[in-house]
N, C-alpha and C positions, 0 to 999 in steps of 0.2 A: 221790853219783851220782844224777842225776835221770833217772827212767825216763819215756820218751816214751809217751804213750797214743795208740795208733793206732785207727782206726775199725774196729769189728767189724761184720760184716754179719749175724751171727747170735749169739744168746747161747750161752754155753758151758753145755751140759746134760750132766753126766757120764753116760756109759753105765755101767750096772751091770757089775761085774767079770765075773760069770758069763756075761753076754751077749757081752762081748768075747772071752772064752776060747772060747765056742762058735763065734763068728764066725771067729776065727783057725783053729780046727780045721776048720771048714766049708770054708775056703779052702786047706786043706792047707799052712799056713805051716810052713816048716822053716828049718834053719840056712843053706840056700841063698838065702833070700829077703832082700830089702830092702823093709821095710814103711814106707810113707809114710802119716802121719796128717795129714789136712788139717783144721786147726783143732784142734790137739792138746790144748788145755786144760792139764791137769796132767801129761800125758805117759803116762797109764796104758796106752794101746794099745801104743805102742812099747816101753814097759818090760815089759809082759806078753809081747809078741812075742819080746823078747830073753831074758827070764828063763825062760819056759816052753818056747819053741820054738827058741832059739838064733839067731834072725834078727837082722839089723842093722836099725836103725830111723832114720827121719828124721821128727822132730816139727816140723811147721810151725804156728806160732802167732803171731798178730799182736800180742798183748798182751805187752809186754816183762816185766811182772811175772810172768806165767805162764811165760815162758821161763826165768826164774830158778827157779821152782818145779819145772819139768820137770828141769832140771839137778840140783837138790837131790834130787828123788825118784830119779832115775837113779843118783846116787851112793849114796844110802841102800840101794837094791836091788842094788848091785854091778854095774850094767850101763852105767855112764857111757861106758866104752870102746866100747860097741856102738851108741851113740846119738849122732846129730847133731841139734842144735836150731837151726832156722832161724827167727829172729824176723822174720817178714815175712808179707805177704799171699800166700796160696797161689796167687793169680792171677799173681803175679810170679815164681814159682819154677818152674824147669824140672823136670818130673817124670819125665824119660826114664830115670833109673836105677832107678825103682821096679819091683819084680816083683809087689808087692801094694800097693794103695791102699785106705785105710780112710777112710770119710766118714760122719759123722753130721751131716748138713746138711739144711736144708729142701729140699723138692722143687724150688722155684724156683732155689735155688743150684745144685743138681745139674744142672738144665737149663742154667744159665749155664756150668757147667764141662764139659758134654758134649763140645763141640767141642775144647776144650783136651785133655781126656783122650784123645780119638780121635786127635788130631794128635801128641801128645807121647809117648804110651805105646807100647811095643812090643807086637806081637801076642802073645797069650796072657798078658799081664799081667792079674792078677785084681783086681777092684774089689769091695770089700764096702761096702754101704750099710746103715745101720740105720734101719728104719721108713719111710724115704722113698726111692722108686725114682728112677732116672734116666729122665726122660720120653723116650719113643720108643726106648729100648734094651730088649733082650729078655734078661732074666736067664737064666742057665743053671741056676739053682737058687734056690728060695725056701724059707726055713725059718722056722717060727713056733714060739716057745716063751715060756713065762712067765718073768718075772724074779722075784726074791725077793718082791716086793710083789704078785705075781699079775697084773701088767700083761702082756698078750701083746705081745711084740716080734717084729718081722719082720726077718730078715736076707736081703738080696738079694745074690746073687753074680753078677757079670758077668765076662766074659772078652773082652778087647779083640780085635777081629778076628772075633769070633763074635757078640757082643751088640750092638755099635754099628752102626747102619744105614749110616753113611758108609763105614766100612772094609769091611763086608760087600759092598756094591754094588761097590766098587772091586776087591775080590778076585774077585768073580764075573766082572766085565768083563775083568779081566786073564786069568782062566782060560779064557775063550772067545775071547781075542784082540781085544777091543775096547779102543781107547785110553782109559784111565781117567783121564787127566790133566785 
């Protein structure tokens, strides 16, 4: 079987496990959630969300070799039944089923994703970004903590309908009776 290599827009840089766990706790992830990881790498985020918090997960990864790794890791950790792997570019994937979205992407990519997130996600969907904010969005929380190597990491927590300027303006206009279409 020949695996096709698709173009990455960012390198995979694994987030330390302890930072992922803290980020998932900070977003109050539970068994009620569907956690989408955009650029999932080896699947550690959705695996931890499933294993530790009982959530279901959707790992979106463009590299087909890493998709195979995600499935193997999920099987090894006993959560393959709770995880779906989509081997695709996250710009092509409908995110509307997510209740939590996890992103460790560059600020410029977060900026490119902002309108997609605002358009596709339901109100009150939580978005976690690590180290890089979503430009022009207002986080509902920011947490800084050291990883095992002593590097200070920043967890940004956003809530759709609260943090994103497009949805905020539309909701305000609707609430005062101005046509927001």
